[in-house]
mmCIF file of the C-alpha atoms, coordinates in Angstrom:
data_MODEL
# 
_entry.id   MODEL 
# 
loop_
_atom_site.group_PDB 
_atom_site.id 
_atom_site.type_symbol 
_atom_site.label_atom_id 
_atom_site.label_alt_id 
_atom_site.label_comp_id 
_atom_site.label_asym_id 
_atom_site.label_entity_id 
_atom_site.label_seq_id 
_atom_site.pdbx_PDB_ins_code 
_atom_site.Cartn_x 
_atom_site.Cartn_y 
_atom_site.Cartn_z 
_atom_site.occupancy 
_atom_site.B_iso_or_equiv 
_atom_site.pdbx_formal_charge 
_atom_site.auth_seq_id 
_atom_site.auth_comp_id 
_atom_site.auth_asym_id 
_atom_site.auth_atom_id 
_atom_site.pdbx_PDB_model_num 
ATOM 1  C CA . MET A 1 1  ? 48.910 12.761 43.866 1.00 0.00 ? 1  MET A CA 1 
ATOM 2  C CA . LYS A 1 2  ? 51.382 10.301 45.240 1.00 0.00 ? 2  LYS A CA 1 
ATOM 3  C CA . ASP A 1 3  ? 53.600 7.807  43.429 1.00 0.00 ? 3  ASP A CA 1 
ATOM 4  C CA . THR A 1 4  ? 51.461 6.379  40.631 1.00 0.00 ? 4  THR A CA 1 
ATOM 5  C CA . ASN A 1 5  ? 53.194 2.996  40.747 1.00 0.00 ? 5  ASN A CA 1 
ATOM 6  C CA . ILE A 1 6  ? 51.592 2.185  44.103 1.00 0.00 ? 6  ILE A CA 1 
ATOM 7  C CA . TYR A 1 7  ? 48.245 1.355  42.478 1.00 0.00 ? 7  TYR A CA 1 
ATOM 8  C CA . ARG A 1 8  ? 48.789 0.013  38.979 1.00 0.00 ? 8  ARG A CA 1 
ATOM 9  C CA . ILE A 1 9  ? 45.659 -0.316 36.884 1.00 0.00 ? 9  ILE A CA 1 
ATOM 10 C CA . SER A 1 10 ? 46.746 -3.713 35.586 1.00 0.00 ? 10 SER A CA 1 
ATOM 11 C CA . ASP A 1 11 ? 47.144 -5.002 39.159 1.00 0.00 ? 11 ASP A CA 1 
ATOM 12 C CA . ILE A 1 12 ? 43.677 -3.748 40.103 1.00 0.00 ? 12 ILE A CA 1 
ATOM 13 C CA . GLN A 1 13 ? 42.220 -5.387 36.976 1.00 0.00 ? 13 GLN A CA 1 
ATOM 14 C CA . LYS A 1 14 ? 43.834 -8.725 37.843 1.00 0.00 ? 14 LYS A CA 1 
ATOM 15 C CA . ALA A 1 15 ? 42.801 -8.643 41.499 1.00 0.00 ? 15 ALA A CA 1 
ATOM 16 C CA . TYR A 1 16 ? 39.183 -7.631 40.906 1.00 0.00 ? 16 TYR A CA 1 
ATOM 17 C CA . LYS A 1 17 ? 38.644 -8.994 37.376 1.00 0.00 ? 17 LYS A CA 1 
ATOM 18 C CA . CYS A 1 18 ? 37.249 -5.688 36.149 1.00 0.00 ? 18 CYS A CA 1 
ATOM 19 C CA . SER A 1 19 ? 37.465 -3.476 33.079 1.00 0.00 ? 19 SER A CA 1 
ATOM 20 C CA . TYR A 1 20 ? 40.080 -0.806 32.526 1.00 0.00 ? 20 TYR A CA 1 
ATOM 21 C CA . SER A 1 21 ? 37.600 2.004  33.238 1.00 0.00 ? 21 SER A CA 1 
ATOM 22 C CA . GLU A 1 22 ? 36.466 0.374  36.496 1.00 0.00 ? 22 GLU A CA 1 
ATOM 23 C CA . ALA A 1 23 ? 40.084 -0.121 37.571 1.00 0.00 ? 23 ALA A CA 1 
ATOM 24 C CA . PHE A 1 24 ? 40.881 3.485  36.672 1.00 0.00 ? 24 PHE A CA 1 
ATOM 25 C CA . LYS A 1 25 ? 37.996 4.736  38.835 1.00 0.00 ? 25 LYS A CA 1 
ATOM 26 C CA . ALA A 1 26 ? 39.069 2.445  41.673 1.00 0.00 ? 26 ALA A CA 1 
ATOM 27 C CA . ARG A 1 27 ? 42.617 3.817  41.470 1.00 0.00 ? 27 ARG A CA 1 
ATOM 28 C CA . LEU A 1 28 ? 41.319 7.384  41.676 1.00 0.00 ? 28 LEU A CA 1 
ATOM 29 C CA . LEU A 1 29 ? 39.312 6.417  44.752 1.00 0.00 ? 29 LEU A CA 1 
ATOM 30 C CA . LEU A 1 30 ? 42.362 4.779  46.349 1.00 0.00 ? 30 LEU A CA 1 
ATOM 31 C CA . PHE A 1 31 ? 44.425 7.925  45.748 1.00 0.00 ? 31 PHE A CA 1 
ATOM 32 C CA . PHE A 1 32 ? 41.649 10.090 47.192 1.00 0.00 ? 32 PHE A CA 1 
ATOM 33 C CA . ILE A 1 33 ? 41.452 7.924  50.308 1.00 0.00 ? 33 ILE A CA 1 
ATOM 34 C CA . SER A 1 34 ? 45.226 7.838  50.806 1.00 0.00 ? 34 SER A CA 1 
ATOM 35 C CA . ASP A 1 35 ? 45.535 11.604 50.271 1.00 0.00 ? 35 ASP A CA 1 
ATOM 36 C CA . ASN A 1 36 ? 42.686 12.397 52.685 1.00 0.00 ? 36 ASN A CA 1 
ATOM 37 C CA . VAL A 1 37 ? 42.995 9.651  55.284 1.00 0.00 ? 37 VAL A CA 1 
ATOM 38 C CA . ASN A 1 38 ? 43.093 11.989 58.292 1.00 0.00 ? 38 ASN A CA 1 
ATOM 39 C CA . GLU A 1 39 ? 39.990 13.913 57.242 1.00 0.00 ? 39 GLU A CA 1 
ATOM 40 C CA . LEU A 1 40 ? 38.114 10.710 56.424 1.00 0.00 ? 40 LEU A CA 1 
ATOM 41 C CA . GLU A 1 41 ? 39.035 9.194  59.784 1.00 0.00 ? 41 GLU A CA 1 
ATOM 42 C CA . GLU A 1 42 ? 37.721 12.274 61.603 1.00 0.00 ? 42 GLU A CA 1 
ATOM 43 C CA . MET A 1 43 ? 34.461 12.089 59.642 1.00 0.00 ? 43 MET A CA 1 
ATOM 44 C CA . LEU A 1 44 ? 34.006 8.397  60.443 1.00 0.00 ? 44 LEU A CA 1 
ATOM 45 C CA . MET A 1 45 ? 34.754 8.943  64.126 1.00 0.00 ? 45 MET A CA 1 
ATOM 46 C CA . GLY A 1 46 ? 32.143 11.707 64.171 1.00 0.00 ? 46 GLY A CA 1 
ATOM 47 C CA . LEU A 1 47 ? 29.565 9.358  62.651 1.00 0.00 ? 47 LEU A CA 1 
ATOM 48 C CA . LYS A 1 48 ? 30.433 6.652  65.166 1.00 0.00 ? 48 LYS A CA 1 
ATOM 49 C CA . GLU A 1 49 ? 29.917 9.047  68.076 1.00 0.00 ? 49 GLU A CA 1 
ATOM 50 C CA . LYS A 1 50 ? 26.491 10.043 66.735 1.00 0.00 ? 50 LYS A CA 1 
ATOM 51 C CA . THR A 1 51 ? 25.323 6.421  66.510 1.00 0.00 ? 51 THR A CA 1 
ATOM 52 C CA . THR A 1 52 ? 26.448 5.361  69.992 1.00 0.00 ? 52 THR A CA 1 
# 
Protein backbone atom coordinates (compact mmCIF):
# COMPACT_ATOMS: atom_id res chain seq x y z
CA MET A 1 0.00 0.00 0.00
CA LYS A 2 1.18 3.49 -0.72
CA ASP A 3 1.57 6.45 1.62
CA THR A 4 -1.44 6.34 3.94
CA ASN A 5 -1.56 10.12 4.32
CA ILE A 6 -2.75 10.54 0.73
CA TYR A 7 -6.30 9.49 1.62
CA ARG A 8 -7.09 10.45 5.20
CA ILE A 9 -10.30 9.00 6.58
CA SER A 10 -11.23 12.31 8.20
CA ASP A 11 -10.89 14.10 4.84
CA ILE A 12 -13.10 11.52 3.13
CA GLN A 13 -15.68 11.86 5.92
CA LYS A 14 -15.75 15.65 5.55
CA ALA A 15 -15.97 15.59 1.75
CA TYR A 16 -18.69 12.95 1.51
CA LYS A 17 -20.42 13.41 4.89
CA CYS A 18 -20.24 9.71 5.66
CA SER A 19 -19.52 7.46 8.63
CA TYR A 20 -16.08 6.26 9.64
CA SER A 21 -16.74 2.74 8.30
CA GLU A 22 -17.93 4.08 4.94
CA ALA A 23 -14.88 6.34 4.69
CA PHE A 24 -12.61 3.43 5.61
CA LYS A 25 -14.11 1.29 2.83
CA ALA A 26 -13.80 4.17 0.38
CA ARG A 27 -10.13 4.59 1.29
CA LEU A 28 -9.49 0.89 0.69
CA LEU A 29 -11.15 1.22 -2.72
CA LEU A 30 -9.04 4.29 -3.55
CA PHE A 31 -5.86 2.41 -2.63
CA PHE A 32 -6.95 -0.58 -4.72
CA ILE A 33 -7.62 1.65 -7.73
CA SER A 34 -4.33 3.54 -7.39
CA ASP A 35 -2.35 0.31 -6.94
CA ASN A 36 -4.00 -1.38 -9.94
CA VAL A 37 -4.60 1.52 -12.31
CA ASN A 38 -2.87 -0.07 -15.31
CA GLU A 39 -4.79 -3.34 -15.02
CA LEU A 40 -8.09 -1.51 -14.52
CA GLU A 41 -7.45 0.70 -17.54
CA GLU A 42 -6.78 -2.36 -19.71
CA MET A 43 -10.01 -3.98 -18.50
CA LEU A 44 -12.04 -0.85 -19.25
CA MET A 45 -10.49 -0.48 -22.70
CA GLY A 46 -11.40 -4.11 -23.40
CA LEU A 47 -15.01 -3.45 -22.39
CA LYS A 48 -15.13 -0.34 -24.56
CA GLU A 49 -13.92 -2.28 -27.60
CA LYS A 50 -16.61 -4.92 -27.07
CA THR A 51 -19.40 -2.33 -26.97
CA THR A 52 -18.34 -0.40 -30.09
